MOPAC internal coordinates of N, CA, C and O (Angstrom, degrees):
PM7 1SCF
backbone

  N    0.0000 0     0.00 0     0.00 0    0    0    0
  C    1.5143 1     0.00 0     0.00 0    1    0    0
  C    1.5410 1   104.23 1     0.00 0    2    1    0
  O    1.2310 1   120.13 1   -35.85 1    3    2    1
  N    1.2307 1   117.35 1   144.15 1    3    2    1
  C    1.4499 1   129.98 1   174.01 1    5    3    2
  C    1.4856 1   111.92 1  -118.10 1    6    5    3
  O    1.2310 1   119.20 1   -55.51 1    7    6    5
  N    1.3013 1   119.13 1   124.49 1    7    6    5
  C    1.4734 1   124.91 1   179.05 1    9    7    6
  C    1.5335 1   106.44 1  -113.09 1   10    9    7
  O    1.2310 1   120.81 1   -59.73 1   11   10    9
  N    1.3139 1   116.05 1   120.27 1   11   10    9
  C    1.5016 1   124.06 1   176.85 1   13   11   10
  C    1.4529 1   103.56 1   -99.09 1   14   13   11
  O    1.2310 1   119.45 1   -59.03 1   15   14   13
  N    1.3532 1   118.65 1   120.97 1   15   14   13
  C    1.4445 1   122.52 1   175.55 1   17   15   14
  C    1.5748 1   109.29 1   -86.92 1   18   17   15
  O    1.2310 1   122.80 1   -25.26 1   19   18   17
  N    1.2420 1   112.23 1   154.74 1   19   18   17
  C    1.5790 1   117.68 1   174.38 1   21   19   18
  C    1.4626 1   110.57 1   -65.34 1   22   21   19
  O    1.2310 1   120.64 1   -24.81 1   23   22   21
  N    1.3178 1   116.38 1   155.19 1   23   22   21
  C    1.5813 1   122.10 1   175.06 1   25   23   22
  C    1.5076 1   108.48 1   -54.02 1   26   25   23
  O    1.2310 1   119.55 1   139.64 1   27   26   25
  N    1.2803 1   118.46 1   -40.36 1   27   26   25
  C    1.4749 1   120.34 1  -171.81 1   29   27   26
  C    1.5809 1   113.35 1   -94.71 1   30   29   27
  O    1.2310 1   121.96 1  -164.42 1   31   30   29
  N    1.2458 1   113.86 1    15.58 1   31   30   29
  C    1.5115 1   117.65 1  -179.79 1   33   31   30
  C    1.5224 1   107.72 1   -65.31 1   34   33   31
  O    1.2310 1   122.92 1   -41.04 1   35   34   33
  N    1.2628 1   112.00 1   138.96 1   35   34   33
  C    1.5370 1   118.59 1  -177.63 1   37   35   34
  C    1.5368 1   104.62 1   -88.78 1   38   37   35
  O    1.2310 1   122.03 1   -13.87 1   39   38   37
  N    1.3369 1   113.72 1   166.13 1   39   38   37
  C    1.4824 1   116.82 1   179.25 1   41   39   38
  C    1.5338 1   109.02 1   -66.24 1   42   41   39
  O    1.2310 1   121.57 1   145.60 1   43   42   41
  N    1.3619 1   114.60 1   -34.40 1   43   42   41
  C    1.4508 1   121.37 1   179.54 1   45   43   42
  C    1.5686 1   111.21 1   -61.72 1   46   45   43
  O    1.2310 1   120.87 1   142.86 1   47   46   45
  N    1.3200 1   115.93 1   -37.14 1   47   46   45
  C    1.5451 1   120.37 1   179.89 1   49   47   46
  C    1.5448 1   109.10 1   -74.08 1   50   49   47
  O    1.2310 1   121.19 1   141.02 1   51   50   49
  N    1.2944 1   115.33 1   -38.98 1   51   50   49
  C    1.5361 1   118.91 1   179.90 1   53   51   50
  C    1.5431 1   105.77 1   -67.39 1   54   53   51
  O    1.2310 1   117.24 1   137.42 1   55   54   53
  N    1.2957 1   122.86 1   -42.58 1   55   54   53
  C    1.4319 1   127.30 1  -179.59 1   57   55   54
  C    1.5167 1   109.25 1   -59.51 1   58   57   55
  O    1.2310 1   119.91 1   133.28 1   59   58   57
  N    1.4197 1   117.77 1   -46.72 1   59   58   57
  C    1.3847 1   121.09 1  -178.73 1   61   59   58
  C    1.5327 1   112.03 1   -60.74 1   62   61   59
  O    1.2310 1   119.25 1   142.22 1   63   62   61
  N    1.3248 1   119.04 1   -37.78 1   63   62   61
  C    1.4251 1   124.13 1   175.09 1   65   63   62
  C    1.5835 1   108.89 1   -65.54 1   66   65   63
  O    1.2310 1   120.35 1   132.71 1   67   66   65
  N    1.2312 1   116.94 1   -47.29 1   67   66   65
  C    1.4989 1   118.41 1   176.06 1   69   67   66
  C    1.5345 1   112.97 1   -59.44 1   70   69   67
  O    1.2310 1   120.67 1   137.90 1   71   70   69
  N    1.2855 1   116.32 1   -42.10 1   71   70   69
  C    1.4259 1   120.53 1  -178.53 1   73   71   70
  C    1.5527 1   111.16 1   -63.87 1   74   73   71
  O    1.2310 1   121.86 1   139.34 1   75   74   73
  N    1.3340 1   114.04 1   -40.66 1   75   74   73
  C    1.5273 1   117.62 1   175.18 1   77   75   74
  C    1.4868 1   115.01 1   -60.99 1   78   77   75
  O    1.2310 1   123.25 1   139.36 1   79   78   77
  N    1.3591 1   111.38 1   -40.64 1   79   78   77
  C    1.4670 1   117.92 1   177.23 1   81   79   78
  C    1.5008 1   115.57 1   -65.63 1   82   81   79
  O    1.2310 1   120.47 1   139.05 1   83   82   81
  N    1.3306 1   116.70 1   -40.95 1   83   82   81
  C    1.4441 1   124.35 1   177.30 1   85   83   82
  C    1.4583 1   112.04 1   -65.11 1   86   85   83
  O    1.2310 1   121.09 1   141.25 1   87   86   85
  N    1.4092 1   115.51 1   -38.75 1   87   86   85
  C    1.4630 1   121.02 1   178.03 1   89   87   86
  C    1.5374 1   112.56 1   -64.16 1   90   89   87
  O    1.2310 1   123.17 1   160.27 1   91   90   89
  N    1.3484 1   111.53 1   -19.73 1   91   90   89
  C    1.5440 1   115.54 1   177.64 1   93   91   90
  C    1.4473 1   110.01 1  -104.11 1   94   93   91
  O    1.2310 1   119.94 1  -162.91 1   95   94   93
  N    1.3371 1   117.72 1    17.09 1   95   94   93
  C    1.5224 1   123.24 1   170.98 1   97   95   94
  C    1.4438 1   110.92 1    72.39 1   98   97   95
  O    1.2310 1   117.10 1  -151.16 1   99   98   97
  N    1.2917 1   123.12 1    28.84 1   99   98   97
  C    1.4950 1   122.65 1   172.77 1  101   99   98
  C    1.5146 1   107.28 1   -89.17 1  102  101   99
  O    1.2310 1   121.51 1   -33.36 1  103  102  101
  N    1.4023 1   114.71 1   146.64 1  103  102  101
  C    1.4372 1   119.47 1   165.12 1  105  103  102
  C    1.5193 1   105.03 1   -88.12 1  106  105  103
  O    1.2310 1   121.97 1   -41.76 1  107  106  105
  N    1.3787 1   113.84 1   138.24 1  107  106  105
  C    1.4746 1   122.74 1  -174.06 1  109  107  106
  C    1.5415 1   108.29 1  -109.44 1  110  109  107
  O    1.2310 1   121.73 1   -42.29 1  111  110  109
  N    1.2805 1   114.29 1   137.71 1  111  110  109
  C    1.4567 1   125.02 1   170.77 1  113  111  110
  C    1.5226 1   107.63 1  -124.70 1  114  113  111
  O    1.2310 1   123.13 1   -66.13 1  115  114  113
  N    1.3813 1   111.60 1   113.87 1  115  114  113
  C    1.5157 1   115.69 1  -172.90 1  117  115  114
  C    1.4779 1   106.29 1  -104.99 1  118  117  115
  O    1.2310 1   120.55 1   -46.35 1  119  118  117
  N    1.3238 1   116.56 1   133.65 1  119  118  117
  C    1.4842 1   123.12 1   173.06 1  121  119  118
  C    1.5121 1   106.41 1  -126.21 1  122  121  119
  O    1.2310 1   121.77 1   -63.11 1  123  122  121
  N    1.3542 1   114.21 1   116.89 1  123  122  121
  C    1.4992 1   124.19 1  -178.16 1  125  123  122
  C    1.5163 1   106.14 1  -108.21 1  126  125  123
  O    1.2310 1   119.97 1   -66.53 1  127  126  125
  N    1.3380 1   117.67 1   113.47 1  127  126  125
  C    1.4126 1   124.19 1   178.64 1  129  127  126
  C    1.5379 1   110.19 1  -100.27 1  130  129  127
  O    1.2310 1   120.75 1     9.28 1  131  130  129
  N    1.3228 1   116.18 1  -170.72 1  131  130  129
  C    1.4758 1   121.07 1   177.42 1  133  131  130
  C    1.4834 1   110.29 1   -68.46 1  134  133  131
  O    1.2310 1   117.41 1   148.13 1  135  134  133
  N    1.3438 1   122.54 1   -31.87 1  135  134  133
  C    1.4399 1   123.16 1  -179.33 1  137  135  134
  C    1.4804 1   119.41 1  -116.35 1  138  137  135
  O    1.2310 1   120.97 1   159.88 1  139  138  137
  N    1.3460 1   115.75 1   -20.12 1  139  138  137
  C    1.4693 1   116.85 1  -175.16 1  141  139  138
  C    1.5003 1   109.21 1  -146.14 1  142  141  139
  O    1.2310 1   121.77 1   -21.28 1  143  142  141
  N    1.3457 1   114.21 1   158.72 1  143  142  141
  C    1.3796 1   121.69 1   174.60 1  145  143  142
  C    1.5770 1   107.44 1  -113.55 1  146  145  143
  O    1.2310 1   120.97 1   -46.94 1  147  146  145
  N    1.3261 1   115.75 1   133.06 1  147  146  145
  C    1.5020 1   118.47 1  -177.63 1  149  147  146
  C    1.5437 1   105.11 1  -121.80 1  150  149  147
  O    1.2310 1   121.37 1   -45.56 1  151  150  149
  N    1.3223 1   114.98 1   134.44 1  151  150  149
  C    1.4380 1   122.93 1  -179.85 1  153  151  150
  C    1.4885 1   109.59 1  -111.98 1  154  153  151
  O    1.2310 1   118.55 1   -58.35 1  155  154  153
  N    1.2854 1   120.36 1   121.65 1  155  154  153
  C    1.3828 1   123.36 1   175.47 1  157  155  154
  C    1.5396 1   108.24 1  -100.33 1  158  157  155
  O    1.2310 1   118.07 1   -50.27 1  159  158  157
  N    1.2884 1   121.29 1   129.73 1  159  158  157
  C    1.4292 1   124.65 1  -179.04 1  161  159  158
  C    1.4720 1   107.79 1  -119.55 1  162  161  159
  O    1.2310 1   122.76 1   -55.57 1  163  162  161
  N    1.4097 1   112.32 1   124.43 1  163  162  161
  C    1.3967 1   119.73 1  -176.70 1  165  163  162
  C    1.6339 1   108.06 1  -121.67 1  166  165  163
  O    1.2310 1   121.94 1   -52.09 1  167  166  165
  N    1.3260 1   113.89 1   127.91 1  167  166  165
  C    1.3946 1   119.10 1   178.90 1  169  167  166
  C    1.5853 1   109.97 1   177.81 1  170  169  167
  O    1.2310 1   121.36 1    -8.20 1  171  170  169
  N    1.2526 1   115.00 1   171.80 1  171  170  169
  C    1.4304 1   117.87 1  -178.48 1  173  171  170
  C    1.5033 1   114.42 1   -91.85 1  174  173  171
  O    1.2310 1   120.96 1  -178.66 1  175  174  173
  N    1.3781 1   115.76 1     1.34 1  175  174  173
  C    1.4016 1   117.55 1  -174.93 1  177  175  174
  C    1.6048 1   108.57 1   -79.61 1  178  177  175
  O    1.2310 1   124.18 1   -25.28 1  179  178  177
  N    1.3594 1   109.59 1   154.72 1  179  178  177
  C    1.3956 1   118.55 1   176.73 1  181  179  178
  C    1.5934 1   105.31 1  -108.04 1  182  181  179
  O    1.2310 1   119.40 1   -53.98 1  183  182  181
  N    1.2667 1   118.74 1   126.02 1  183  182  181
  C    1.4188 1   123.06 1   177.06 1  185  183  182
  C    1.5616 1   113.74 1  -131.71 1  186  185  183
  O    1.2310 1   121.74 1   -19.52 1  187  186  185
  N    1.2140 1   114.27 1   160.48 1  187  186  185
  C    1.5588 1   119.31 1   177.32 1  189  187  186
  C    1.5189 1   105.70 1   -83.78 1  190  189  187
  O    1.2310 1   120.12 1   -65.31 1  191  190  189
  N    1.3068 1   117.38 1   114.69 1  191  190  189
  C    1.5515 1   120.06 1   173.16 1  193  191  190
  C    1.4986 1   113.83 1   -46.47 1  194  193  191
  O    1.2310 1   120.78 1   143.58 1  195  194  193
  N    1.3410 1   116.12 1   -36.42 1  195  194  193
  C    1.3671 1   120.60 1  -175.52 1  197  195  194
  C    1.6305 1   115.25 1   -60.73 1  198  197  195
  O    1.2310 1   123.66 1   155.91 1  199  198  197
  N    1.4001 1   110.58 1   -24.09 1  199  198  197
  C    1.4549 1   116.76 1   177.40 1  201  199  198
  C    1.5064 1   109.20 1   -65.97 1  202  201  199
  O    1.2310 1   118.67 1   153.43 1  203  202  201
  N    1.2738 1   120.15 1   -26.57 1  203  202  201
  C    1.4124 1   126.00 1  -174.48 1  205  203  202
  C    1.6372 1   108.18 1   -98.15 1  206  205  203
  O    1.2310 1   121.40 1   144.37 1  207  206  205
  N    1.2603 1   114.93 1   -35.63 1  207  206  205
  C    1.4690 1   117.04 1   178.29 1  209  207  206
  C    1.4337 1   116.63 1   -58.82 1  210  209  207
  O    1.2310 1   121.12 1   152.35 1  211  210  209
  N    1.3493 1   115.47 1   -27.65 1  211  210  209
  C    1.5188 1   116.96 1  -176.00 1  213  211  210
  C    1.6300 1   107.64 1   -89.69 1  214  213  211
  O    1.2310 1   119.29 1   179.09 1  215  214  213
  N    1.2283 1   118.95 1    -0.91 1  215  214  213
  C    1.4494 1   117.74 1   178.62 1  217  215  214
  C    1.5018 1   113.67 1   -76.05 1  218  217  215
  O    1.2310 1   118.55 1   -37.37 1  219  218  217
  N    1.3520 1   120.37 1   142.63 1  219  218  217
  C    1.4214 1   123.98 1  -174.63 1  221  219  218
  C    1.5271 1   108.97 1   -60.66 1  222  221  219
  O    1.2310 1   121.07 1   -41.49 1  223  222  221
  N    1.3450 1   115.57 1   138.51 1  223  222  221
  C    1.4252 1   122.70 1   176.87 1  225  223  222
  C    1.6536 1   116.97 1    89.39 1  226  225  223
  O    1.2310 1   123.54 1   172.67 1  227  226  225
  N    1.3302 1   110.81 1    -7.33 1  227  226  225
  C    1.4649 1   117.99 1  -177.99 1  229  227  226
  C    1.5318 1   111.56 1   -85.52 1  230  229  227
  O    1.2310 1   119.58 1   -55.45 1  231  230  229
  N    1.3295 1   118.41 1   124.55 1  231  230  229
  C    1.4429 1   122.86 1   178.28 1  233  231  230
  C    1.5003 1   109.29 1   -83.50 1  234  233  231
  O    1.2310 1   121.20 1   125.76 1  235  234  233
  N    1.4329 1   115.31 1   -54.24 1  235  234  233
  C    1.4793 1   119.83 1  -177.68 1  237  235  234
  C    1.5537 1   108.18 1  -158.76 1  238  237  235
  O    1.2310 1   124.36 1   -21.67 1  239  238  237
  N    1.3162 1   109.24 1   158.33 1  239  238  237
  C    1.4588 1   115.94 1   179.89 1  241  239  238
  C    1.5995 1   106.47 1  -124.87 1  242  241  239
  O    1.2310 1   120.33 1   -54.05 1  243  242  241
  N    1.3487 1   116.97 1   125.95 1  243  242  241
  C    1.3987 1   120.70 1   176.15 1  245  243  242
  C    1.4421 1   111.18 1  -108.23 1  246  245  243
  O    1.2310 1   119.29 1   -52.70 1  247  246  245
  N    1.3009 1   118.96 1   127.30 1  247  246  245
  C    1.4240 1   125.82 1   179.07 1  249  247  246
  C    1.5100 1   109.45 1   -88.05 1  250  249  247
  O    1.2310 1   119.67 1   -56.49 1  251  250  249
  N    1.3305 1   118.24 1   123.51 1  251  250  249
  C    1.4511 1   120.66 1   173.84 1  253  251  250
  C    1.5115 1   110.46 1   -98.66 1  254  253  251
  O    1.2310 1   121.86 1   -47.92 1  255  254  253
  N    1.3681 1   114.04 1   132.08 1  255  254  253
  C    1.4558 1   116.85 1  -173.35 1  257  255  254
  C    1.5532 1   105.11 1  -100.26 1  258  257  255
  O    1.2310 1   121.04 1   -32.03 1  259  258  257
  N    1.3627 1   115.61 1   147.97 1  259  258  257
  C    1.4337 1   124.80 1   178.03 1  261  259  258
  C    1.4746 1   108.21 1   -80.14 1  262  261  259
  O    1.2310 1   121.94 1   -33.57 1  263  262  261
  N    1.3653 1   113.90 1   146.43 1  263  262  261
  C    1.4316 1   116.90 1   173.28 1  265  263  262
  C    1.5339 1   109.54 1   -81.20 1  266  265  263
  O    1.2310 1   119.33 1    -0.40 1  267  266  265
  N    1.2714 1   118.88 1   179.60 1  267  266  265
  C    1.4552 1   124.05 1   177.92 1  269  267  266
  C    1.5153 1   110.34 1   -58.24 1  270  269  267
  O    1.2310 1   119.50 1   -46.20 1  271  270  269
  N    1.3015 1   118.55 1   133.80 1  271  270  269
  C    1.4709 1   120.41 1   170.65 1  273  271  270
  C    1.5286 1   112.63 1   -83.84 1  274  273  271
  O    1.2310 1   123.14 1   -36.90 1  275  274  273
  N    1.2844 1   111.58 1   143.10 1  275  274  273
  C    1.4914 1   116.86 1   173.69 1  277  275  274
  C    1.4606 1   110.41 1  -104.04 1  278  277  275
  O    1.2310 1   119.74 1   -43.51 1  279  278  277
  N    1.2813 1   118.10 1   136.49 1  279  278  277
  C    1.4874 1   122.56 1  -176.73 1  281  279  278
  C    1.5523 1   109.58 1  -110.50 1  282  281  279
  O    1.2310 1   120.10 1   180.00 1  283  282  281

């Protein structure tokens, strides 16, 4: 899952999203650019993207789907 934060998101808002992701056992990869912060969340959990879209400072949530698993 990729979470794009708003340009005006505060550090507290970003940290709140990170904390929620960590509490759901995601590994977080943060990328802070000149205008936006993007959070990549990696994990086997399935979540409702709407749970994150409603958080303060979030611009959009992109769900990444897994390819077919080979056994």
